[in-house]
C-alpha positions in Angstrom: 25.9 23.1 -19.6 22.6 24.4 -18.1 19.2 24.2 -19.6 18.9 28.0 -19.5 21.8 28.1 -22.0 20.0 26.0 -24.6 17.5 27.4 -27.2 14.8 24.7 -27.7 14.8 25.5 -31.4 18.4 24.2 -31.6 17.2 20.8 -30.4 14.5 20.8 -33.0 17.1 21.4 -35.7 19.3 18.7 -34.2 16.4 16.2 -34.3 15.6 17.1 -37.9 19.2 16.6 -39.0 19.1 13.2 -37.4 16.1 12.4 -39.5 17.1 14.0 -42.8 20.9 13.8 -42.6 21.2 16.7 -45.0 21.2 20.4 -44.2 19.2 21.3 -47.2 16.5 18.7 -46.5 16.3 19.6 -42.8 15.9 23.3 -43.8 13.1 22.4 -46.1 11.4 20.2 -43.5 11.5 23.0 -40.9 10.7 25.9 -43.3 14.1 27.5 -42.6 16.9 28.7 -44.9 20.0 26.5 -45.3 22.2 29.2 -43.6 19.7 29.3 -40.7 20.2 25.5 -40.2 23.9 25.8 -40.6 24.0 28.6 -38.0 22.0 26.5 -35.6 24.3 23.6 -36.0 27.3 25.8 -35.4 25.8 27.1 -32.2 25.0 23.5 -31.0 28.6 22.5 -31.7 29.9 25.3 -29.6 27.5 24.5 -26.7 28.3 20.7 -26.8 31.9 21.0 -27.8 31.3 18.3 -30.3 31.0 18.2 -34.1 27.7 16.3 -33.8 27.5 15.7 -37.5 30.3 14.9 -40.0 29.9 15.4 -43.8 30.2 12.1 -45.7 29.2 11.0 -49.3 26.0 9.6 -47.7 25.1 12.8 -45.9 25.6 14.1 -42.4 26.6 11.3 -40.2 26.0 11.7 -36.4 29.0 11.4 -34.1 28.9 9.0 -31.2 27.9 11.8 -28.9 25.1 12.8 -31.2 23.8 9.3 -31.3 23.9 9.3 -27.5 21.7 12.4 -27.5 19.3 11.2 -30.2 17.0 9.1 -28.1 16.6 11.4 -25.1 16.2 14.4 -27.3 13.5 12.8 -29.5 11.6 11.7 -26.3 11.8 15.1 -24.7 10.6 16.9 -27.9 7.7 14.4 -28.2 6.6 15.0 -24.6 6.8 18.8 -25.0 4.9 18.6 -28.3 2.2 16.4 -26.8 1.8 18.6 -23.8 1.4 21.8 -25.9 -1.0 20.3 -28.3 -3.1 18.1 -26.1 -6.8 18.9 -26.2 -8.6 19.8 -23.0 -10.5 16.5 -22.7 -10.9 13.7 -20.3 -12.4 10.3 -21.0 -13.5 8.7 -17.7 -14.2 5.4 -19.4 -10.6 4.9 -20.3 -8.7 7.1 -17.9 -6.4 5.6 -15.2 -6.3 8.9 -13.3 -5.7 8.8 -9.6 -7.4 11.6 -7.6 -6.8 12.7 -4.0 -9.7 14.4 -2.1 -9.4 16.0 1.3 -12.3 15.3 3.6 -13.2 14.5 7.2 -14.4 11.2 8.5 -18.0 12.6 8.1 -17.2 13.1 4.5 -16.0 9.6 4.0 -19.2 8.2 5.6 -21.5 10.5 3.7 -19.9 11.1 0.3 -17.9 8.0 -0.6 -20.5 5.3 -0.9 -22.5 7.1 -3.7 -19.3 8.5 -5.2 -17.5 5.3 -5.5 -20.5 3.5 -6.9 -20.7 6.1 -9.7 -16.9 6.1 -10.3 -17.1 2.3 -10.7 -19.9 2.7 -13.3 -18.4 5.6 -15.3 -14.7 5.3 -14.8 -13.7 1.8 -13.8 -10.0 2.4 -14.0 -10.0 5.7 -12.0 -8.9 5.5 -8.3 -9.6 7.9 -5.4 -7.6 8.4 -2.2 -8.7 10.5 0.7 -6.7 12.5 3.2 -7.8 14.2 6.3 -8.1 17.9 5.8 -6.4 18.4 9.2 -3.6 15.8 8.6 -1.8 17.8 5.8 -1.1 21.4 5.1 -4.1 21.5 2.9 -3.4 24.9 1.3 0.1 23.9 0.2 -0.9 20.4 -0.9 -3.8 21.7 -3.1 -1.6 24.4 -4.6 1.0 21.8 -5.5 -1.7 19.5 -7.0 -1.1 16.7 -4.5 -4.7 17.1 -3.3 -7.1 17.8 -6.1 -10.3 18.7 -4.2 -11.4 19.3 -0.7 -14.9 19.0 0.8 -16.1 20.4 4.1 -16.4 23.5 6.3 -13.0 25.0 5.5 -12.8 28.7 6.1 -9.0 28.7 5.7 -9.3 28.2 2.0 -9.7 31.7 0.6 -7.4 33.5 -1.7 -6.5 31.5 -4.8 -9.3 28.9 -4.3 -12.6 28.3 -6.1 -15.5 26.9 -4.1 -18.9 25.5 -4.9 -21.7 25.2 -2.3 -22.9 21.6 -2.0 -25.5 22.1 0.6 -26.4 23.7 3.9 -27.4 21.5 6.9 -28.4 21.7 10.5 -27.2 20.0 13.6 -29.5 17.4 15.0 -29.9 15.4 18.2 -29.3 11.6 17.5 -29.8 8.5 19.6 -30.9 4.8 19.3 -34.4 3.9 18.3 -36.6 3.5 21.4 -34.5 5.9 23.4 -36.4 7.9 26.0 -35.9 11.0 23.8 -37.2 9.2 20.7 -40.2 11.4 20.1 -41.3 14.3 17.9 -39.8 17.1 20.1 -37.4 17.2 23.0 -37.0 20.1 25.4 -33.7 21.7 26.2 -34.1 20.4 29.8 -34.5 16.8 28.6 -31.6 17.2 26.2 -29.4 18.5 29.1 -30.4 15.7 31.4 -29.3 12.9 29.0 -25.9 11.3 28.9 -23.9 12.6 25.9 -21.1 11.5 23.6 -19.2 14.5 22.3 -17.0 14.5 19.2 -13.9 16.8 19.3 -13.3 17.1 15.6 -10.5 19.5 15.7 -9.9 21.8 12.7 -13.0 20.8 10.8 -15.4 23.6 11.9 -17.7 21.3 13.6 -16.3 22.2 17.0 -18.4 25.4 16.6 -21.5 23.6 17.7 -19.9 22.7 21.0 -18.6 26.3 21.4 -22.1 27.7 20.8 -23.7 25.3 23.3 -21.1 26.4 25.8 -21.8 30.1 25.2 -25.5 29.4 25.5 -24.7 27.8 28.8 -26.5 24.6 27.7 -25.4 22.0 30.3 -24.7 18.5 29.2 -23.7 15.4 31.1 -20.7 14.4 28.9 -19.8 10.8 29.7 -17.7 10.1 26.6 -15.5 12.2 24.4 -14.1 10.8 21.1 -11.8 12.5 18.5 -13.8 11.6 15.4 -17.3 10.5 14.1 -16.4 7.1 12.8 -17.5 5.1 15.9 -20.6 7.3 16.7 -23.1 5.0 15.0 -21.8 1.9 16.9 -21.7 3.8 20.2 -25.3 5.2 19.9 -26.7 1.8 18.7 -25.5 0.0 21.9 -26.1 2.7 24.5 -28.4 5.4 25.8 -26.0 8.1 24.8 -27.1 11.2 22.8 -24.9 12.9 20.2 -25.1 16.3 18.4 -24.2 15.6 14.8 -24.6 17.2 11.3 -27.9 16.2 9.7 -26.4 14.6 6.6 -24.3 12.3 8.8 -27.4 11.4 10.8 -29.1 10.5 7.5 -26.3 8.2 6.6 -26.1 6.5 10.0 -29.8 6.2 10.8 -30.6 3.1 8.7 -27.5 1.0 9.2 -27.4 1.5 13.0 -31.1 1.7 13.7 -30.9 5.3 15.0 -33.3 8.2 15.2 -32.7 11.9 15.1 -34.7 15.0 15.8 -34.5 18.7 15.4 -31.9 20.0 17.9 -33.6 21.7 21.0 -30.8 24.3 21.1 -30.8 26.9 18.3 -27.7 26.1 16.4 -26.8 27.8 13.2 -26.8 26.0 9.8 -23.4 25.1 8.4 -22.4 25.3 4.7 -20.5 22.4 3.2 -18.5 23.4 0.1 -16.4 21.8 -2.5 -12.9 23.5 -3.0 -10.3 23.5 -5.7 -7.2 25.6 -6.3 -7.3 28.2 -9.1 -4.3 26.6 -10.9 -6.4 23.6 -11.8 -9.7 25.3 -12.5 -9.7 24.2 -16.1 -8.2 20.7 -15.6 -10.7 18.5 -17.5 -10.2 15.6 -15.2 -10.8 17.6 -12.0 -13.7 19.4 -13.7 -15.3 16.0 -14.3 -14.8 14.9 -10.7 -16.2 18.2 -9.4 -19.3 17.8 -11.6 -19.8 14.2 -10.5 -19.7 15.2 -6.8 -22.0 18.1 -7.3 -24.4 16.0 -9.3 -24.5 13.4 -6.5 -24.4 15.6 -3.4 -25.2 19.1 -4.4 -28.4 20.9 -3.5 -31.2 19.3 -5.4 -29.4 16.1 -6.1 -31.6 13.0 -5.9 -31.5 11.0 -2.7 
């Protein structure tokens, strides 16, 4: 027997007969006629090839097979009923929801400290996992609901996705405090003459800065290339290297690593950092809550 062959209403009648043990009482409970309940029982008997209920002086007694079906059927109907009638609400103070957010290493450095502090305050039982936007098929994973939100410069997320602008930012020139370039302005010539660390952050959109510098024929003495931004703070703190990084990352690294940053001497375009979610989950109350929390903490106009 396949599920497509079963009318859900038949299972509702079956469950009510288990409760009431009389056709007349089950019909009254369901608001059906007695012939309607009898007809449903006859259809169920044909589908299951079992009598299901036997008439006795004490009412309709379930067969062993009916008793076997009783528990799973009741549980399934309860789940369906709860799903259909659940209210669109989310209580962060009691929820144990686990969220997954796609972001880069820059995102983890910049977004997570504030976010996790607020999650601990507002939703102590909620957990968050992060995945690299480039490590999974982000479009498929978000459509399937495995990744709930994504943050970054993600031009590949278009049809079927909602997005909310968090902020626009510039690229800056960053180095240790006391570096020869640690002054109000730096010329393009001084920038080019310095030793540079370059981050090849494939698939994130931040590679555009290096491409633009190349098109502008801005020469750099690149002495170190790394695949991510995680170690940049450590590297700059203990060297005379210079890095081109997004401004929000520079803000996050400056204090802990005693770094300075200035307006970039090359004219690089601003970049937009957006929050993305799939249209299937646009009204999911839990995801709506997390979106609002992120926007409140990191959107334009959010307090520092």
